[in-house]
Backbone as a ProteinNet text record, in pm:
[ID]
protein_1_A
[PRIMARY]
MHSLAQTNTIIGRPLDAPRKDKDGAFTRQPPVYPWPDRQNSGFKVKLVNSSNDHESISMLVNQRFSSRGYGKPVSHELRKPMNILSLQATIENRIVGTLSVQFDSEEGLPLDSLYQFELDSLRRKGAKICQFTKLAIEKEVKSKSVLASLFHIAEIWAFKVRHYNYICIEVNPRHVAFYERMLNFTVLSEVRDNQQIQAPSVLLGIDLNYVDMLVQQFGGKPELAEKERSFYPYLFSPQEEFSLACRLRSMSE
[TERTIARY]
3406.5	3282.9	3262.1	3140.9	3113.8	3087.1	3136.6	3103.5	2975.4	2879.4	2751.2	2770.6	2860.9	2883.8	2941.7	3021.3	3085.6	2997.2	2899.9	2820.7	2672.4	2637.5	2496.9	2414.6	2479.2	2405.3	2370.9	2242.8	2196.9	2190.4	2126.7	2116.9	2120.2	2155.6	2131.2	2035.9	1944.4	1843.8	1804.1	1787.9	1747.5	1606.9	1585.3	1452.3	1363.2	1423.8	1348.5	1235.5	1116.2	1002.7	1012.1	954	954.2	877.5	931.2	866.4	836.6	739.3	704.3	803.9	839.5	926.9	842.2	904.3	831.5	722.4	732.3	629.6	518.2	527.1	422.6	444.6	554.8	583.1	660.3	642.4	714.6	856.3	952.3	1090.3	1108.1	1201.1	1224.8	1293.6	1265.1	1327.6	1478.8	1561.4	1706.2	1741.6	1851.6	1884.5	1912.6	1882	1914	2062.9	2121.8	2261.9	2268.9	2286.6	2278	2401.3	2506.7	2627.5	2652.7	2695.3	2702.9	2807.5	2904.9	3008.4	2970.2	2851.6	2806	2750	2782.5	2738.3	2603.9	2514.1	2388.7	2335.7	2240.7	2189.6	2055.2	2024	1894.6	1900.3	1849	1843	1909.8	1936.6	1992.6	1902.3	1902.6	1835.6	1943.2	1937.9	2040.9	1979	2058.3	2023.9	2049.5	1963.5	1980.7	2058.7	2173.8	2253.7	2331.3	2278.7	2341.9	2234.5	2270.8	2175.5	2133.5	2224.5	2189.6	2084	2099.2	1999.5	1864.2	1863.8	1738.1	1669.4	1746.9	1689.2	1630.8	1702.1	1652.1	1524.3	1520.3	1400.7	1283.1	1307.4	1200.2	1143.1	1230.8	1184	1095.8	1136.1	1056.4	921.7	922.3	797.1	704.5	757.7	675.3	620	701.7	657	540.5	551.9	446.4	319.8	335.7	219.6	150.1	229.7	172.5	97.5	150.9	85.9	-49.2	-69.3	-196.8	-289.2	-248	-332.4	-327.1	-222.1	-209.2	-117.9	-127.3	-30	99.5	204.6	332.9	325.2	383.6	386.7	471	431.1	503.3	629	740	865.3	872.5	874.1	875.8	1019.6	1058	1190.2	1191.2	1289.1	1295.2	1397.8	1360.2	1451.5	1557.2	1522.7	1616.6	1643.1	1767.5	1795.7	1765.7	1778.1	1753.8	1606.5	1520.9	1378	1330.1	1420.8	1376.3	1477.5	1425.7	1506.6	1452.5	1540.3	1500	1575.2	1501	1556.3	1532.7	1621.3	1601.8	1636.6	1562.1	1593.9	1652.6	1763.5	1830.6	1854.6	1849.7	1889.6	1996.2	2117.3	2231	2243.3	2237.7	2254.1	2141.7	2033.1	1915.7	1812.2	1763.2	1665.4	1530.2	1478.1	1350.2	1244.5	1283.2	1185.9	1237.6	1144.6	1183	1075.2	1117.9	1027.9	1098.4	1026.3	1082	1000.7	1068.2	1004.7	1035.4	930.6	950	902.5	984.5	956.5	894.3	794.6	725.6	823.4	799.4	885.2	803.2	868.1	798.3	735.4	795	739.4	620.2	593	483.4	521.3	420.2	437.9	364.4	405.1	328.4	181.3	151	12.5	-73.4	-12.4	-89.7	-171.6	-127.6	-200.4	-341.6	-363.6	-495.8	-557.2	-472.3	-521.1	-475.6	-466.7	-415.5	-504.3	-635	-725.6	-695.4	-681.5	-654.9	-516.9	-417.1	-282	-271.5	-335.1	-332.8	-401.4	-506.6	-574.3	-480.1	-403.4	-306.1	-196.7	-150.2	-44	-88.9	-214.1	-264.9	-270.4	-281.2	-286.3	-147.3	-43.2	92.8	163.5	103.5	167.2	282.6	397.5	509	501.4	461.7	420	533	541.7	624.6	536.9	569.9	492.6	571.6	514.1	574.1	520.4	611	570	658.8	618.4	693.6	728.4	630.9	648	622.5	720.5	705.6	789.5	730.7	798.9	778.7	886.3	871	769.7	682.3	573.8	624.5	747	802.1	851	872.2	925.2	808.9	800.6	686.8	716.8	843.1	882	822.9	754.2	701.5	814.7	931	1042.1	1091.8	1078.5	1126.2	1045.9	913	830.4	841.3	841.3	849.2	978.9	1089.8	1218.7	1222.9	1173.7	1168.5	1084.4	966.1	877.1	940.7	999.6	1050.4	1173.4	1263	1380.5	1338.8	1242.5	1191.6	1126.7	1053.5	987.9	1090.9	1196.6	1302.5	1368.5	1397.5	1461.1	1371.5	1242.8	1149.7	1131.2	1108.8	1068.3	1187.1	1284.8	1396.1	1509	1526.7	1637.3	1591.8	1483.7	1437.9	1329.1	1274.3	1174.4	1043.9	1003.5	869.5	778.1	649.2	562.5	436.8	429.9	307.5	340.7	289.9	305.9	174.2	179.8	65.8	104.5	11.1	31.1	-95.1	-79.1	-189.8	-198.5	-315.3	-329	-456.9	-460.3	-581.5	-686.4	-814.2	-917.5	-917.7	-882.2	-886.4	-772.1	-674.8	-564.1	-580.3	-688.3	-708.3	-713.3	-787.5	-802.3	-667.8	-578.4	-445.4	-369.9	-366.2	-292.6	-358.7	-490.7	-560.2	-526.8	-531.1	-512.8	-366.4	-277.1	-139	-48.3	-85.1	-0.9	-78.1	-210.7	-294.6	-309.5	-302.2	-329.2	-477.5	-509.3	-646.3	-681.1	-803.2	-849.5	-873.8	-819.6	-829.4	-910.8	-952.6	-1025.6	-1122.5	-1209.3	-1292.4	-1211.2	-1267.5	-1200.3	-1195.7	-1078.1	-1061.2	-991.9	-1009	-950.1	-813.2	-709.6	-573.6	-539.9	-540.9	-515.9	-370.9	-278.8	-137.2	-108	-175	-154.6	-276.8	-375	-495.5	-565.5	-589	-653.8	-714.8	-817.6	-872.5	-773.9	-781.5	-689.3	-755.9	-696.9	-745.1	-623.7	-640	-533.5	-545.2	-434.2	-427.2	-319	-328.8	-228.3	-213.2	-98.9	-76.6	20.1	-9.6	74	193.3	314.1	433	452.4	388.2	388.7	312	206.3	129.6	211.6	282.4	369.9	475.2	532.2	634.4	579	455.6	393.3	376.9	337.6	320.1	453.7	558.5	692	734.3	710.8	745.8	670.2	548.2	463.6	490.6	512.4	518.4	650.4	730.8	848.8	946.3	995.2	1091	1032.5	900	834.7	748.5	812	732.6	650.1	685	604.5	463.3	441.8	307.6	225.8	284.5	217.9	86.5	71.1	-53.3	-169.3	-139.3	-244.1	-251.4	-136.2	-129.7	-103.7	-211.8	-200.6	-174.5	-58.4	-13.3	135.4	196.2	339.4	422.2	360	437.7	524.5	483.4	575.7	701.2	694.6	808.7	898.3	859.6	946.5	1060.7	1157.9	1271.5	1227.7	1303	1277.4	1317.4	1270.8	1312.9	1465.2	1534.1	1679.8	1744.4	1694.3	1746.2	1714.5	1595	1556.4	1652.3	1690.8	1784.4	1917.9	1969.5	2096.4	2085.4	1973.6	1954	1942.7	1874.7	1862.4	2000.1	2085.1	2221.7	2297.9	2282.6	2352.9	2301.6	2171.9	2115.6	2156.8	2165.9	2211.9	2355.6	2440.5	2578.9	2587.1	2496.8	2497.6	2445.7	2366.2	2309.8	2401.6	2508.8	2600.6	2698.2
-1436.7	-1481.2	-1400.5	-1348.7	-1272.3	-1364.8	-1326.1	-1397.1	-1339.4	-1424	-1376.3	-1299.9	-1347.5	-1281.2	-1141.4	-1120.5	-992.3	-895.5	-943.3	-857.2	-867	-876.2	-895	-767.8	-651.7	-529.9	-529.3	-518.5	-523.9	-384.2	-291	-154	-55.4	67.9	181.3	273.6	333.4	416.6	532.4	652.5	766.2	747.9	805.7	803.4	915.7	1018.4	1136.7	1101.1	1148.4	1132.9	1239.3	1215.1	1319	1442.6	1558.3	1682.7	1770.4	1856.5	1945.8	2061.8	2096.4	2212.2	2339	2452.7	2579.8	2588.8	2507.2	2507.7	2408.1	2337.6	2242.3	2103.5	2082.5	1950.5	1866.8	1735.1	1647.2	1625.7	1646	1614.7	1464.4	1415.1	1271.4	1224.9	1102.9	1042.7	1033.5	1059.5	1045.6	905.6	891.7	761.7	653.9	529.5	414.4	386.8	345.4	307.6	156.4	82	-63	-130.9	-54.4	-117.6	-70.3	-159.4	-126.6	-23.6	8	102.2	247.3	269	406.2	466.1	590.4	654.8	725.3	714.9	788.9	803.9	891.5	920.9	854.8	752.1	688.3	554.1	452	318.8	218.9	99.2	-9.6	-131.2	-212	-341.7	-448.5	-542.8	-646	-784.2	-882.5	-1021.8	-1055.3	-1136.6	-1180.7	-1311.1	-1311.1	-1434	-1454.6	-1400.1	-1424.4	-1446.8	-1518.6	-1547.6	-1419.8	-1322.6	-1196.5	-1121.2	-1121.5	-1055.9	-1124.4	-1258	-1331.6	-1298.8	-1286.8	-1253.9	-1113.2	-1018.4	-881	-871.6	-947.1	-949.3	-1009.3	-1117.4	-1179.8	-1082.2	-1002.7	-903.6	-799.5	-752.2	-652.3	-709.6	-831.4	-893.8	-915.9	-969	-994.2	-864.4	-759.5	-629	-576.5	-585.8	-535.9	-621.1	-753.9	-840.3	-808.8	-793.5	-766.1	-634	-530.9	-399.9	-404.3	-506.8	-521.7	-621.8	-674.3	-766.2	-909.8	-948.1	-1085	-1164.4	-1297.3	-1383.4	-1381.8	-1441.5	-1445.3	-1533.1	-1488.1	-1573.5	-1696.2	-1807.3	-1931.9	-1931.5	-1978.3	-1990.6	-2129.2	-2136.7	-2265	-2308	-2425.9	-2478.9	-2534.7	-2493.9	-2531.8	-2641.7	-2744.2	-2854.2	-2816.1	-2723.5	-2684.5	-2534.1	-2492.5	-2350.1	-2266.4	-2325.4	-2249.3	-2213.6	-2267.9	-2244.7	-2115.8	-2038.8	-1915.4	-1804.4	-1685.5	-1563.9	-1464.9	-1407.4	-1306	-1176.8	-1067	-934	-845.3	-749.1	-649.9	-511.9	-412.3	-272.8	-211.3	-138.9	-79.4	68.3	143.5	283.5	296.9	330.1	340.4	213.2	98.9	-34.3	-75	2.5	-35.9	-95.8	-215.3	-282.1	-212.9	-164.7	-93.6	-162.9	-268.5	-339.4	-476.4	-565.6	-701.4	-765.2	-858.4	-937.8	-1068.1	-1178.9	-1309.7	-1370.6	-1450.8	-1521.5	-1670	-1751.4	-1896.7	-1951.8	-2037.6	-2091.1	-2229.8	-2253.2	-2381.7	-2494.1	-2610.9	-2726.9	-2852.6	-2966.2	-3091.8	-3088.4	-3011.3	-3000	-2905.1	-2833.2	-2738	-2608.3	-2530.6	-2401.4	-2398.2	-2311.6	-2296.6	-2264.4	-2192.7	-2158.1	-2280.6	-2392.6	-2513.4	-2561.2	-2527.7	-2574.2	-2518.1	-2401.6	-2338.6	-2319.9	-2319.2	-2285.2	-2385.4	-2512.3	-2609.6	-2621	-2611.2	-2620.9	-2510.9	-2387.5	-2274.6	-2286	-2326.5	-2337.3	-2450.1	-2562.7	-2673.7	-2635.4	-2554.5	-2506.7	-2421.5	-2334.4	-2252.1	-2339.2	-2437.6	-2525.6	-2601.1	-2646.6	-2719.8	-2630.8	-2501.1	-2406.3	-2362.1	-2417.8	-2387.2	-2281.9	-2240.6	-2139.1	-2199.8	-2132.7	-2163.2	-2060.8	-2105.5	-2015.6	-1989	-1864.2	-1829.2	-1754.1	-1768.5	-1707.1	-1591.7	-1471	-1356.5	-1355.1	-1345.6	-1355.6	-1267.6	-1252.4	-1175.7	-1036.2	-972.4	-833.1	-744	-662.5	-570.8	-447.2	-330.5	-203	-126.9	-70.5	10.5	122	143.5	239.1	382.3	411.6	546.1	571.8	465.8	480.5	505.5	624.8	662.9	655.5	636.1	637.1	517.8	546.9	440.2	361.2	422.9	356.5	234.1	231.9	117.1	-7.2	1.8	-114.4	-148	-46.5	-70.8	-142.7	-105.2	-167.8	-311.8	-338.4	-476.1	-562.9	-513.7	-590.2	-615.2	-511.4	-525.8	-616.2	-604	-691.2	-836.1	-860.3	-996.6	-1047.3	-959.8	-998.2	-1027.4	-945.9	-969.8	-1104.4	-1131.8	-1259.7	-1376.4	-1364.7	-1473.4	-1490	-1379.8	-1386.6	-1392.4	-1305.2	-1293.4	-1391.9	-1427.6	-1515.9	-1659.8	-1682.2	-1818	-1866.1	-1777.2	-1810.1	-1864.5	-1809.7	-1833.7	-1725.7	-1756.2	-1662.9	-1621.2	-1653.5	-1617.5	-1596.1	-1486.5	-1456.9	-1481.3	-1546.7	-1557	-1498.5	-1430.6	-1377.9	-1401.6	-1403.7	-1418.5	-1292.2	-1227.5	-1100.7	-1100.4	-1010.9	-988	-923	-957.9	-900.9	-748.6	-683.3	-536.9	-474.4	-557.5	-507.4	-541.6	-609.4	-652.3	-532.7	-429.1	-312.5	-248.2	-245.8	-188.1	-264.5	-397.2	-477.7	-474.5	-464	-452.2	-318.7	-211.5	-77.4	-46.1	-81	-37.3	-132.3	-262.1	-358.2	-444.3	-421	-489.1	-639.7	-682.2	-822	-852.5	-981.9	-1030.2	-1124.3	-1115.8	-1205.9	-1345.3	-1448.6	-1585.8	-1677.2	-1627.7	-1714.1	-1631.7	-1702.6	-1637.5	-1620.9	-1550	-1530.1	-1661.8	-1693.5	-1814.3	-1779.9	-1866.4	-1844.3	-1910.3	-1830.8	-1882.6	-1897	-2020.4	-2044.6	-2015.9	-2024.2	-2003.2	-1861.3	-1762.7	-1624.3	-1568.9	-1655.7	-1619.9	-1498.4	-1507.3	-1396.4	-1447.7	-1379	-1416.8	-1382.1	-1453.2	-1426.2	-1453.8	-1396.3	-1409.9	-1436.2	-1520.9	-1548.2	-1451.7	-1386.5	-1297.5	-1348.5	-1310.4	-1352.8	-1253.3	-1263.6	-1180.9	-1252.6	-1246.3	-1305.8	-1214	-1269.2	-1186.7	-1135.8	-1197.3	-1139.9	-1007.5	-1000	-876.1	-771.2	-812.2	-720	-663.2	-749.7	-706.3	-600.9	-617.9	-519.8	-385	-388.8	-265.4	-195.7	-274.5	-216.6	-145.1	-207.7	-145.2	-14.3	-8.3	109	220.6	183.3	284.3	288.6	182.8	174.4	289.4	345.4	454.9	587.2	604.5	728.2	785.3	830.3	882.1	1004.1	1069.7	1184.6	1143.2	1011.6	961.9	924.2	940.3	893.2	964.6	1087.5	1159.5	1096.4	1036.3	972.7	822.7	757	613.3	593.1	586.4	582.6	440.9	391.2	260.3	271.2	159	160.4	150.2	121.3	91.5	207.5	333.8	440.6	447.6	388.1	390.3	268.2	174.3	60.9	107.6	20.2	55.1	66.4	144.6	154.4	23.2	-2.5	-124.2	-136.4	-23.7	-28.1	-65.8	-6	-39.8	-184.8	-229.3	-367	-463.6	-433.7	-518.9	-529.2	-415.6	-415.7	-495.6	-479.7	-553.2	-703.2	-741.3	-883.6	-944.5	-872.8	-921.4	-935.7	-836.5	-843.3	-959.3	-979.4	-1086.6	-1223.5	-1236.5	-1364.4	-1392.7	-1289.5	-1311.2	-1345	-1287.9	-1315.1	-1455.3	-1511	-1644.1	-1755.9	-1722.9	-1826.2	-1872.8
7875.4	7942	8070.5	8093.3	8212.8	8330.7	8446.6	8570	8626	8656.4	8707.4	8836.9	8922.7	9050.8	9031.8	8924.1	8903.1	8825.9	8753.6	8665.8	8698.5	8829.8	8862.6	8846.3	8827.9	8796.6	8648	8617.9	8478.6	8418	8488.8	8437.6	8553.4	8519.5	8606.6	8533.6	8607.6	8541	8632.1	8577.2	8659.8	8715.2	8831.6	8891.7	8839.6	8781.6	8742	8647.1	8678	8586.9	8478.9	8362.5	8257.6	8302.9	8269.6	8310.8	8189.9	8203.7	8093.8	8085.1	7963.2	7946.8	7941	7913.4	7918.7	7813.7	7706.6	7602	7629.1	7743.4	7777.8	7723.5	7650.8	7594.8	7696.2	7691	7780.4	7728.9	7816.4	7780.7	7781.3	7699.7	7695	7821.3	7860.5	7976.8	7954.5	8059.2	8042.2	7994.3	7921.4	7862.3	7964.8	7928.2	8011.9	8003.9	8114.8	8116.8	8132.1	8021.8	8029.8	8085.6	8118.2	8170.2	8312.3	8401.2	8543.5	8581.5	8493.6	8530.8	8500.4	8444.8	8419.9	8547.7	8574.7	8697.6	8674.7	8771.2	8765.8	8907.3	8926.3	9060	9084	9008.3	9022.1	9090.7	9024.8	9084.3	8991.2	9044.7	8966.7	8977	8874.2	8877.4	8869.7	8963.5	8974	8975.7	8935.2	8957.8	9103.8	9161	9299.4	9298.5	9361.8	9362.5	9491.3	9602.1	9731.1	9836.1	9941.9	10049	10119.7	10132.6	10197.5	10118	9984.2	9899.8	9911.4	9912.2	9925.9	10058.2	10165	10295.6	10295.3	10233.3	10226.8	10144.8	10035.1	9951.4	10027	10098.8	10176.5	10277.8	10339.9	10437.3	10370.7	10250.5	10179.7	10138	10082.5	10038.6	10157.9	10267.1	10385.4	10443.2	10440	10489.1	10406.6	10273.9	10187.6	10199.4	10209.5	10228.5	10360	10465.7	10597.4	10599.3	10530.3	10529.3	10459	10373.9	10302.7	10371	10485.4	10561	10514.2	10438.2	10390	10483	10472.8	10537.5	10459	10514.4	10446.4	10322.1	10210.2	10091.1	10116.5	10056.2	10074.3	9989.9	10046.6	9973.1	9912.4	9779.1	9710.2	9682	9730.8	9702.5	9560.2	9481.8	9341.5	9320.4	9245.7	9218.2	9116.9	9026	8921.1	8932.4	8969.7	8986	8862	8742.9	8620.6	8603.1	8686.6	8670.7	8735.1	8796.9	8860.9	8838.4	8823.4	8811.3	8913.3	8993.4	9090.6	9063.2	9062	9037.1	9158	9176.8	9281	9226.9	9271.5	9241.7	9366.7	9350.7	9465.6	9443.1	9551.7	9553.8	9661.2	9619.3	9711.5	9795	9726.7	9787	9881.4	9885.3	9964	9869.8	9902.6	9816.7	9830	9716.8	9717.7	9633.1	9561.5	9478.4	9440.7	9412	9374.7	9288.1	9204.9	9121.6	9088.7	9098.6	9062.9	8949.5	8868.3	8757.8	8772.6	8771.1	8771.9	8638	8578.6	8446.3	8455.5	8371.8	8371.2	8336.8	8395.1	8373.2	8400.1	8403.2	8433.1	8572.6	8663.9	8798.7	8805.2	8695.9	8694.3	8762.8	8798.8	8863.4	8997	9091	9214.6	9189.7	9081	9047.9	9020	8984.3	8954.2	9073.5	9193.6	9312.2	9317.9	9257.2	9260.7	9122.4	9018.1	8884.8	8778.6	8812.8	8716.8	8593.1	8611.1	8495.7	8395	8442.9	8352.7	8288.7	8367.3	8312.5	8210.2	8238.9	8142.5	8012.6	8022.1	7901.3	7817	7882.6	7810.7	7748.9	7824.1	7773.1	7649	7650	7533.3	7409.4	7430.8	7318.8	7275	7335.2	7295	7377.7	7489.1	7573	7652.3	7648.1	7737.6	7849.8	7966.8	8073.9	8172	8213.8	8328.7	8428.8	8553.9	8661.7	8721.3	8718.6	8785.8	8929.4	9024.4	9164.1	9251.6	9375.7	9476.3	9427	9362.5	9321.8	9442.7	9477	9590	9564.9	9589.8	9577.9	9708.5	9764.6	9885.3	9860.3	9957.7	9936.8	9919.4	9968.2	9952.6	9810.6	9733.2	9597.1	9501.5	9447.9	9364	9214.4	9177.3	9037.2	8961.7	8852.8	8767.1	8702.6	8686.3	8619.2	8695.1	8826.4	8904	8869.7	8880.9	8848.4	8700.2	8615.2	8470.9	8434.9	8498.1	8468.2	8515.3	8636.2	8685.6	8593	8557.1	8470.3	8334.3	8275.2	8139.2	8134.8	8231.4	8233.2	8251.5	8340.2	8358.2	8230.1	8161	8035.6	7926.6	7918.9	7820.7	7846	7973.1	8007.6	7967.1	7997.1	7965.9	7815.5	7743.8	7602.8	7507.6	7528	7434.2	7464.2	7592.1	7629.5	7646.8	7723.2	7751.5	7655.6	7575.1	7472	7531	7645.6	7698.9	7641.5	7625.9	7553.4	7628.2	7759.1	7831.6	7978.5	8035.6	8178.3	8249.3	8364.9	8455.1	8591.1	8652.1	8786.5	8868.7	8998.7	9091.7	9174.9	9175.4	9246.7	9329.6	9425.7	9502.4	9411.2	9424.8	9337.2	9332.6	9441.5	9439.4	9360	9317.7	9236.2	9088.2	9054.3	8915.6	8821.1	8857.6	8769.2	8739.2	8838.3	8817.2	8709.4	8717.7	8620.6	8482.7	8479	8350.8	8284.4	8362.6	8306.8	8278.5	8370.6	8361	8282.6	8273.7	8202.4	8102.7	8090.6	7991.6	8015.9	8141.6	8172.9	8154.5	8136.2	8119.2	8233.2	8282.3	8389	8331.4	8398.5	8349.3	8440.5	8556.4	8650.3	8732.7	8802.9	8902.1	9031.1	9126	9254.6	9331.3	9385	9465.9	9596.6	9694.7	9825.8	9832.1	9845.6	9857.3	10005	10054.2	10195.7	10233.2	10137.5	10168.7	10213.1	10151.4	10192	10264.3	10287.4	10363.8	10302.4	10171.8	10101.8	9972	9919.6	9788.7	9678.5	9566.5	9456.4	9323.1	9218.9	9081.6	8992.7	8892.4	8796.9	8679	8645.9	8530.7	8435.2	8308.8	8212.1	8098.4	8028.5	7910.5	7817.1	7687.1	7583.4	7557.6	7557.8	7542.6	7399.9	7303.3	7168.9	7168.5	7247.9	7261.8	7335.8	7442	7513.6	7418.8	7335.8	7240.9	7145.4	7101.8	7013.7	7084.8	7213.5	7290.1	7314.9	7336.4	7353.7	7226	7110.5	6982.6	6963.1	7013.6	6993	7093.9	7221.7	7327.2	7404.7	7399.6	7484.4	7464.8	7576.9	7569.3	7527.2	7537	7495.3	7608.1	7717.9	7831	7795.6	7683.8	7640.7	7600.9	7578.5	7543.9	7667.2	7787	7908.6	7937.4	7889.5	7912	7835.4	7719.3	7639.1	7664.5	7671.7	7695.8	7844.8	7921.8	8067.7	8118.3	8081.1	8127.5	8159.2	8195.1	8222.2	8093.9	7981	7860.8	7811.5	7822.5	7783.6	7870.7	7991.4	8082.8	8065.8	7979.6	7949.2	7859.1	7839.5	7754.7	7608.6	7532.8	7389.9	7322.7	7200.3	7129.2	7116	7096.4	7084.3	7217.9	7325.9	7458.4	7493.2	7453.9	7478.4	7409.5	7286.2	7212.5	7286.5	7334	7407.3	7536.6	7605.7	7730.4	7704.9	7597.7	7565.2	7540	7469	7444.8	7575.4	7662.2	7791.6	7875.6	7879.6	7960.7	7907.9	7775.5	7719.6	7764.4	7764.4	7805.3	7954.2	8033.6	8178.1	8209.6	8117.8	8142.4	8098.7	8028.6	7976.5	8083.4
[MASK]
+++++++++++++++++++++++++++++++++++++++++++++++++++++++++++++++++++++++++++++++++++++++++++++++++++++++++++++++++++++++++++++++++++++++++++++++++++++++++++++++++++++++++++++++++++++++++++++++++++++++++++++++++++++++++++++++++++++++++++++++++++++++++++++

């Protein structure tokens, strides 16, 4: 049995973007290293399980929110620890990215405070909803692989391990086009005023069965990025996804 404290590193992955060779073709992305003892010069994605990591993540999230003119995001105290997963991306032990996932339960989701009508409609249709939140990437980090890895690992945990089938996120209206184009999210609400972060917001969502189909089609194929201008070619391949799902299941036991 793996100890969560000892195996909190999920993957190591190179930062290098795919480059064209002398014939103009895109070289394949270097392979993913799904085990923490493999050496590479890129970044790592880890589970967050210490107070120091939580404090560092809060600083990064607050910094990114502040740079965009928002108020500080509210920290929601969770009654059930199993209802949240927090990930961090690190380069040489420096946190450069983060993403958290909160799973729907009897207590509901933080999104219910502003979007309960939309969420209840999804629930009645059979959606098991998880909320992706506190997404932040250091502005100096330009690699698409960092965001793609955080998103895909969170999606694997939600869909393959916890068997949730729908993601909802709350974004500023000016970021809607990015999520529609790069991750194929759909707008689920009109613009509303979020007093907690002192900014307008919109609810977006995506069915994880649809994400799974896109992963099967584009995952692990950065050579398709010129035609498929989304993050999906930078996600893991189906084979890598299978290995990661097995690893995440063992880490959750």
